[in-house]
N, C-alpha and C positions, 0 to 999 in steps of 0.2 A: 363879676364877669371880667375876664382878661380883655385888654384892649389892644394888645400887640402880640402877634405870633411871629416867630422867627425860626425857620427850620431849613436845613439844606436838603436838597433832593438831587439825585443823580439820575438822569434819563438820557439814554442813547449816547453815552460817553460824554455828555456835556453836563456840567454841574450848575444848577440854578439855585441861588440862595433866595428862597421864596420868603417874602415877608408880607404879612397883612397888617394894615394900619387903618385907623378910622379915616374915612374919606372926608376931605375938607373942600371948601368951595374952590380953592385953587386947583384941585384935581379935575374939575368939571370940563375945562377946555380940552384937556388931553382925552378924557373919556368920551367927550362928544365926538372927537375926530374918529375914534375907533368905530363908532356905530354908523359912520357915513359910508362904509364899504358896502357895495351892492351885494356881494356874496354873503357877507356876514348878516346883513339885513334879511336876505332871503331865508337863510337857515334859522335865524332867530324868529322870523315870521310874525310873531305877536309884538309888534313895535308900535311906537306912537304914530298918529295919523300923518304927521309931517316930520320925519326924522331929520330932515335937513334944516329945520327951523331952530337955529342956535339959541335965540332968545327964549323960546318956549322950553327947550331942553334945560337951559341953565335955571330958569324960574322953577320948573318942576322939581329938579333935583336939589336945588337950594332949599325948597320947602321940605323935601323928604329928609334932608340932612338934619333938619330940626325936629323931625317926628320921632318921639321916643319909642314908637313901636317898630321902627325900621332900624336895622343894623347894617349900615353901609361900610364896606371895607374896600380899600384900594389894594390891588395886588402888585407887589414890586418883585421883579426878578433881578437880583444883583442891585443895580442902582436905577433900573428902568421901570417906569410904570407900564404894566402890561395888561391891566384889566381891572375889573371890579367884581365884587360879589356882595350879595345882600340877602338878608332875611326880612320878610315883610309879612303882614297878616292879610289874608284874603278870605272873606266869608268865615272868619273865625279860625282858620287854619294857618299855621306857620308854613310859609313857602320860601324857596330859595330861587335866586336868579344870579346869573353871572355872565360876564362878557369879557372875552379875551381878544386882544389885538390880533388880527389875522396873521401878522408876522410871527406870532408865537404859537400858532396852532400846531398840534401834533408833537409837542415837546413834553407832554405830561404836566404842564403848568396848571391847567384847569383842574385836573384830578388832584394834584397835590395841594392846590389852593383850597379846593373844596374839603379835602380831608382836614386841613388845618382849621378851616372855618368851622367845621363840625365839632371841633374841640372848644371853640368859643361859644357856639350856639348849641346848647345841650337840650333844648326843648324838643320833645318827641311826642307824637310823630311830627315829621317835617316832610313837606311835599316838594316835588319838582315836576315841572311840566315841560314837554319838549315836542317840537313839530315831528310828525311821523317820519320825515325823511332826514332829520338831523342826527345822523348816526354817531357823529363825534360826541355830541352832548349825551346821547343815550349811553354810550360807553363810559363817559365820565361818571354819570349817576350810578351805573351798575358797579363800577370799580370801587365806588364809595359806599356800597352796601344798599343802595336804593333798589326796590323791587317794583317792577311794573305791575300796577294794580288795576288799570283800566284805560279807557280812552274817552275822549270828548271831542266835540267839534266846536270851532270858533272862527270868527272872522279874523284873518291874518292881514293886517294893514300892509305889510311889506309885499304881500302877494295879491292884494285886492280881491280875495275870495275866501270862502270858508274852507278850512282844512281840518284834518284830524290831528289831534295832539295826544301824546301818551302821557299818562299820569303815573308818577313814581312816588313811592313812600318809603321813608326810613323810620324804623321803629326803635332801634337801639343805638 
């Protein structure tokens, strides 16, 4: 499996040199800051119980970085860390997750990072889950070939209530 992906993408007349590289412990401080944004947390919905707890975040993700069943990659645009993307196993299925710094939303970075990531992660099927009202992430998954196959309900910590989530699947 490749461990570094490097492609240029042009979106809205701005060129972003998108790179994926394995996430390291030193990235966690920056990635932690991204998920403190209230709007981002609301849209992600299915977050940790206390997303403001830095020690818990660092401990959790340090453990995940050592887990061979998880592929954590940091997303770099130019020279700036702009997010993360990962594949993990949940109930026997490969699932993806990603988080983009709110300052970089709407620039095609999530879509291009996911397309690049899917060349590294070739196991299929692979699933993505998204809150019913997170239209941006729904578009990202659809642009990358994922098909909505169903819905589920779950408790969303960021909203403190049960909400509907859409389940997407990529087969090829």
